[in-house]
C-alpha positions in Angstrom: -14.9 -14.2 24.5 -14.5 -15.3 28.1 -15.9 -17.5 30.8 -16.0 -17.3 34.6 -13.7 -19.6 36.5 -15.3 -20.0 39.8 -14.9 -23.8 39.9 -11.2 -23.7 39.2 -10.7 -21.1 41.9 -12.9 -23.0 44.4 -10.7 -26.1 44.1 -7.5 -24.1 44.3 -8.6 -22.4 47.6 -8.4 -25.7 49.4 -4.8 -26.4 48.3 -3.0 -23.2 49.4 -2.3 -20.9 52.3 -4.7 -18.2 53.5 -2.6 -15.3 52.1 -2.2 -16.8 48.7 -5.9 -17.7 48.7 -6.8 -14.1 49.4 -4.6 -13.0 46.4 -6.2 -15.5 44.1 -9.7 -14.4 45.3 -8.8 -10.8 44.5 -7.5 -11.8 41.1 -10.7 -13.8 40.4 -12.8 -10.9 41.5 -11.0 -8.6 39.2 -11.4 -11.0 36.3 -15.2 -11.4 36.9 -15.6 -7.6 37.4 -13.9 -7.2 34.0 -16.4 -9.6 32.5 -19.3 -7.7 33.9 -17.8 -4.4 32.8 -17.5 -5.8 29.3 -21.1 -7.0 29.3 -22.1 -3.4 30.2 -20.3 -2.2 27.1 -17.4 -0.4 28.7 -14.7 -2.2 26.7 -11.8 0.2 27.6 -12.4 -0.2 31.3 -12.9 -4.0 30.9 -9.5 -4.2 29.1 -7.8 -2.4 32.0 -9.4 -4.8 34.5 -8.5 -7.9 32.6 -4.9 -6.7 32.4 -4.8 -6.1 36.2 -6.3 -9.5 36.9 -3.7 -11.1 34.7 -0.8 -9.2 36.3 -2.0 -10.3 39.8 -2.5 -13.9 38.6 1.0 -14.1 37.2 2.3 -13.5 40.7 0.5 -16.7 41.9 2.4 -19.2 39.8 0.5 -22.3 38.9 -2.5 -21.3 41.0 -3.1 -18.3 38.8 -2.8 -20.3 35.5 -6.5 -20.4 34.8 -6.9 -16.7 35.0 -3.8 -16.0 33.0 -4.9 -18.4 30.3 -8.3 -16.7 30.0 -6.8 -13.2 30.0 -4.4 -14.2 27.3 -7.4 -15.1 25.1 -9.5 -12.1 26.0 -7.1 -9.2 26.0 -5.9 -9.5 22.4 -9.5 -10.0 21.2 -10.7 -7.0 23.1 -7.9 -4.8 21.8 -8.7 -5.9 18.3 -12.3 -5.1 18.7 -11.5 -1.6 20.0 -9.4 -1.1 16.9 -12.3 -2.2 14.7 -14.6 0.3 16.5 -12.2 3.0 15.6 -12.3 2.0 12.0 -16.1 2.3 12.0 -15.8 5.7 13.5 -13.4 6.7 10.7 -10.5 7.2 13.1 -8.1 5.2 10.9 -4.7 6.5 12.2 -5.6 5.6 15.8 -7.1 2.3 14.6 -3.9 1.3 13.0 -2.0 2.0 16.3 -4.5 0.1 18.3 -4.6 -2.9 16.0 -0.8 -3.0 15.9 -0.8 -3.2 19.7 -3.4 -6.0 19.4 -1.1 -7.9 17.0 1.9 -7.4 19.3 -0.1 -8.7 22.3 -1.4 -11.6 20.3 2.1 -12.6 19.3 3.3 -12.3 22.9 0.4 -14.5 24.0 0.6 -16.9 21.1 -2.9 -16.1 20.0 -2.5 -17.0 16.3 -6.1 -16.2 15.3 -6.0 -12.7 16.5 -2.5 -12.2 15.2 -3.5 -13.2 11.6 -6.7 -11.1 11.6 -4.9 -8.0 13.1 -2.1 -8.2 10.5 -4.6 -8.6 7.7 -6.5 -5.5 8.9 -3.3 -3.5 9.2 -2.4 -4.3 5.7 -5.9 -3.4 4.4 -6.0 -0.2 6.3 -2.6 0.9 4.8 -3.9 0.1 1.4 -7.1 2.0 1.9 -5.2 5.0 3.2 -2.9 5.1 0.3 -5.8 4.5 -2.1 -7.6 7.5 -0.5 -4.7 9.8 -1.1 -4.4 8.6 -4.8 -8.2 9.0 -5.3 -8.1 12.5 -3.9 -5.3 13.5 -6.3 -7.2 12.0 -9.3 -10.4 13.9 -8.3 -8.3 17.1 -8.0 -7.0 16.5 -11.5 -3.4 16.2 -10.3 -2.9 13.4 -12.8 0.9 12.9 -12.7 0.9 12.9 -8.9 -2.1 10.5 -8.9 -0.1 8.0 -11.1 2.7 8.0 -8.6 0.3 7.6 -5.7 -1.4 4.6 -7.3 2.1 3.1 -7.8 2.5 3.2 -4.0 -0.7 1.3 -3.6 0.4 -1.3 -6.1 3.8 -1.7 -4.3 1.9 -2.7 -1.2 -0.9 -4.6 -3.0 0.3 -5.8 -6.4 -3.0 -7.6 -7.3 -5.1 -4.5 -6.8 -7.0 -4.3 -10.1 -8.8 -1.1 -9.1 -5.5 0.7 -8.4 -4.2 -0.3 -11.8 -7.5 0.8 -13.5 -7.4 4.2 -11.8 -3.7 4.6 -12.5 -4.6 4.0 -16.1 -7.2 6.7 -16.0 -4.8 9.2 -14.4 -2.0 8.4 -16.8 -4.3 8.7 -19.8 -5.5 12.1 -18.6 -1.9 13.1 -18.2 -1.3 12.0 -21.9 1.1 9.3 -20.6 -0.4 6.7 -22.9 2.2 4.1 -22.6 1.8 3.9 -18.8 -2.0 4.0 -19.2 -1.9 1.1 -21.7 0.1 -1.1 -19.4 -2.0 -0.2 -16.4 -5.3 -1.0 -18.1 -4.1 -4.3 -19.5 -2.9 -5.3 -16.1 -6.2 -4.3 -14.5 -8.0 -6.5 -17.0 -5.7 -9.5 -16.3 -6.4 -9.2 -12.6 -10.2 -8.7 -12.9 -12.1 -10.0 -15.9 -15.4 -8.5 -14.5 -14.2 -5.0 -15.5 -13.1 -6.1 -19.0 -15.8 -4.1 -20.8 -14.9 -0.9 -19.0 -11.2 -1.5 -19.5 -11.8 -2.0 -23.2 -13.5 1.4 -23.5 -10.6 3.0 -21.7 -8.0 1.3 -23.9 -9.9 2.5 -26.9 -9.4 6.1 -25.8 -5.7 5.4 -25.2 -5.1 4.0 -28.7 -7.2 6.8 -30.2 -4.8 9.3 -28.5 -1.8 7.4 -29.8 -3.4 7.5 -33.3 -3.9 11.2 -33.1 -0.3 11.7 -32.0 1.0 9.6 -34.8 -1.2 11.4 -37.3 0.2 14.8 -36.2 3.7 13.4 -36.5 2.8 12.3 -40.1 3.4 8.7 -39.1 0.6 7.2 -41.2 1.5 3.6 -40.4 1.4 4.3 -36.6 -1.8 6.3 -37.0 -3.5 3.4 -38.9 -2.3 0.7 -36.4 -3.4 2.6 -33.3 -6.7 3.6 -34.8 -7.4 0.0 -35.7 -6.6 -1.0 -32.1 -8.9 1.7 -30.8 -11.7 0.3 -33.0 -10.9 -3.3 -31.8 -11.5 -2.4 -28.2 -14.5 -0.1 -28.8 -15.6 1.0 -32.2 -15.8 4.8 -32.6 -16.1 7.3 -35.4 -12.9 9.3 -34.7 -10.8 6.1 -35.0 -12.6 5.0 -38.1 -11.8 8.4 -39.7 -8.2 8.3 -38.8 -7.9 4.7 -40.0 -9.6 5.6 -43.3 -7.4 8.7 -44.0 -4.2 7.0 -42.9 -4.9 3.9 -45.1 -5.8 6.2 -48.0 -2.4 7.9 -47.6 -0.7 4.5 -47.5 -2.6 3.4 -50.6 -4.4 0.6 -48.7 -7.5 1.6 -50.6 -9.9 -1.2 -49.6 -9.1 -0.7 -45.9 -9.6 3.1 -46.4 -12.9 2.6 -48.1 -14.3 0.3 -45.3 -13.1 2.7 -42.6 -14.5 5.8 -44.3 -17.9 4.1 -44.8 -18.0 3.2 -41.1 -17.2 6.8 -40.2 -20.0 8.1 -42.4 -22.4 5.6 -40.9 -21.5 6.6 -37.4 -21.4 10.3 -38.1 -24.1 11.1 -40.7 -24.2 14.8 -39.8 -20.4 15.3 -39.7 -19.2 18.7 -40.8 -16.7 17.1 -43.1 -19.1 14.6 -44.5 -18.9 15.9 -48.1 -15.1 15.9 -48.1 -15.0 12.3 -46.7 -17.6 11.2 -49.3 -15.2 12.5 -52.0 -12.2 10.8 -50.4 -14.2 7.6 -50.1 -15.0 7.8 -53.8 -11.3 8.1 -54.7 -10.5 5.1 -52.4 -13.1 3.1 -54.2 -11.7 4.0 -57.6 -8.3 2.9 -56.5 -9.8 -0.3 -55.2 -11.4 -1.0 -58.5 -15.0 -0.4 -57.3 -15.9 2.3 -59.8 -19.6 1.6 -59.8 -19.9 2.2 -56.1 -17.6 5.3 -56.4 -20.0 6.8 -58.9 -22.8 6.7 -56.4 -20.8 8.7 -53.8 -19.7 11.3 -56.4 -23.3 11.8 -57.5 -24.3 12.3 -53.9 -22.1 15.4 -53.7 -22.3 16.6 -57.3 -24.1 19.8 -56.4 -22.0 20.7 -53.4 -20.6 24.3 -53.7 -17.1 23.3 -52.7 -16.7 19.7 -53.8 -19.3 19.5 -56.6 -17.0 20.5 -59.4 -14.4 17.8 -58.5 -17.2 15.2 -58.1 -18.7 16.0 -61.5 -15.3 15.7 -63.1 -14.9 12.2 -61.6 -18.4 11.3 -62.8 -17.4 12.3 -66.3 -14.1 10.4 -66.2 -15.8 7.3 -64.9 -18.6 7.7 -67.3 -21.1 7.2 -64.6 -24.7 6.5 -65.8 
């Protein structure tokens, strides 16, 4: 971070008057004491000594240039390090203040390296602070507020995939499925490594949309959203909605495939017998009467659906 400057000072002492030489000697002593203080680990005291050495050297004109140059290198670096120490201690607010001062000093002293690092750190600290607030809201199940908080993160860091992903979670939990859908898709665009997790989340978003469409008696919307849910992550609930919606839309082959998938994924479902009957009717409409017979026979003795199943068996003349 620094170096002693005895040789430069030694030469200078022979080219100036006694009074100025004494002042330069004092400035040099301050500088070297600052260095020793820094080595002892007392960074705050060292920073104060470096500043005093520089202030004194500035009064000496050209003769103090060596000390001034060294101090302009050391002071911003040391201020930045103190800010980093505050980060490690968890004192983020004070760290931001200290690092901002380091950036200002680096700009004043034309220390480009420290200036860039300080500005990067300030930006990241702001993002982390905003992200912490948003995460706390999500944990507290204040979902609508969390969505807005994640938007603040994204405004500062538009390529933050994690913020988009968590915003999607919050929006989905708040039943704001359109916002959730957009957020998850953006998260996936920004970070392919989370694609599998995003797909699972998108599956739940489209399942919610399918349920909402089903309740609104929008069979077309229910089928489309259920199929999207299945596309991102196959699941029994979406297969069931897809099957029943397709059946209502007279897309019987689609209905049969989806209801078969539902039964395979939920062999012990409470509504299994009803779904088996509906699957049989879909197969009849799709022209697959032989297969339909098998399903009707399966439930022929059921107390509730058995009579209707036996009727179908008779009509179809099942063997």
